[in-house]
N, C-alpha and C positions, 0 to 999 in steps of 0.2 A: 100921959103919953111917956113912954120910955124911948131911949135912943140906944143904938147898937152900932157895931161895926162887923161886917161879914167879909171874910177873906176868901179870895179865889185866885188861883193861878190863871192868868189871862189866856194861856195856851190851852187850858182845860175849859174854862167858862169865863167869858169876858163881859164887860159892861155892854158892849155892842150886841152880843148874843142875848143878854138879858133884855135889852131894848126891843129886839125883834120879837120877843114873846108877847108883847102887847099888854092889854089891860088885864088879861087872865093871869099873866105872870108865869112863873115857873117854880118848880120844887127846889128848895135848897136842901139837898140831901148829901149823904156820904160822910157826915160828921161822926167820928168814932172816938172822940175824946169826951170823957164824962163831964168835965167842967163846961166845955163848949155845948154839949148836949143839954145840960141843965140850963144854960143861957137860952137855948132855943125854946125850952119848955116855958120860960118866963115871958117870951114874946107874946104880945097881944095884937089883935087886928088893929091896924092904923098906926102902929109903932113905925118909926123911921129908922133906917140903917144906912150908914155909909157903906159903899161898895169899894172894897180895897183890893187892888191887884197885888198879889204877893209874889215873891221870888223874882218875877220879871216886872220891873217898874217900881215896886214898893211904894205905892201911892194911892191915896183916896181918889177915885175917878168918877164917882157918882153917888146917887141916893136911890134907895129902893124902899118900898113900903110893904109891911106885912099884910097880906090879904087873907091868909088862912093860918090859924094857930097850930101848934104842935100836933102831929099825928105820926103814927108808926112809919118809919122810913121804909119805903118799898124796896130799897136796895139792901136792907139789912135782913139777911136770911134768918137770924136768930130773934128778930123782932124786939131788940133791946133799945135801939136808938130811934130818935125822932127826926122829923124834917118839918119845915114850915114852907109856906108858899109866899113868894114876894113878887111884886111888880115894879117895873122901872118907873122912876119919878123924874130923874134928871141926870145928865152927864155934865160933869164939871168942865168948864172952858179952861180952867187953870187947876190941874190936879195938885193935890197937897202931898208933897213928897215926904217920906219918912224922915229924911235927913233934916227937913225944916221943922217937922213935929218935934224931933229930939232937941232942937235948938230952943224951943219955947219952955221956959221954966214953969209956966202954968200948966203944961201938959205932961210933965215928967212922971206923974202918978199913973198914967194910962197903962192898961194891960198891954197895949200895942208895943210899949217900950219895955215894961217889966216882964211880960210873958210873951215874948215875940212869936212863939209857935202856936198860941191859942187862936183858933180860927173864927170863933164867935165870942164877942165880948161886949159888955155894956159900956156906954159912953155917958157920963154925967152931963146934965143940961148946960152947965157952965163951959165945959170942954166942947160940947156940941156947937155952942155959939162961937167959940174961938175958932174952931175948925171951919165952920161955915164962912167966917170972915176971911180966913186964910185962903179959902177956895173961891172967894167972890161969889158965893151962892146967893141968888136973889131970894129974899124972904118970901116972895109970892109963891115960889116953888113949894114951900113947906106949908103954906096955908091950906087948911081944910076947906073943901068946897061946901058952901052952905046949902042945906036941904031946903027945897021950896015947900 
């Protein structure tokens, strides 16, 4: 499993709107940066991603799960870019603010800090664990349900 961070402006698409989409989830579309689009292409079903409110708030506010891998973005008339489908997993009780992420020496390498405009980025497993701890995320939230 890989980990990611997806950015959205909360006045355009918020964690609460994502939650309302239910188990089916919603399409993560509109990405027009090639590096971010390449990251979308690498996402696999079951991968987890932090949901980050950009511009307003600048904080990790939840977790979503990839439920459908990359496909042509229906909002792209030229059919060059892709989208994925994600479903809500969890809303953080304690959002992880960008200012606190920047204070951590162990997180200084993240694209969130080095490439602040990138909207889709990988998160290494060590950083994922640190950010989960900062957000007081219950480990049970991330556990895969066992098939009977």
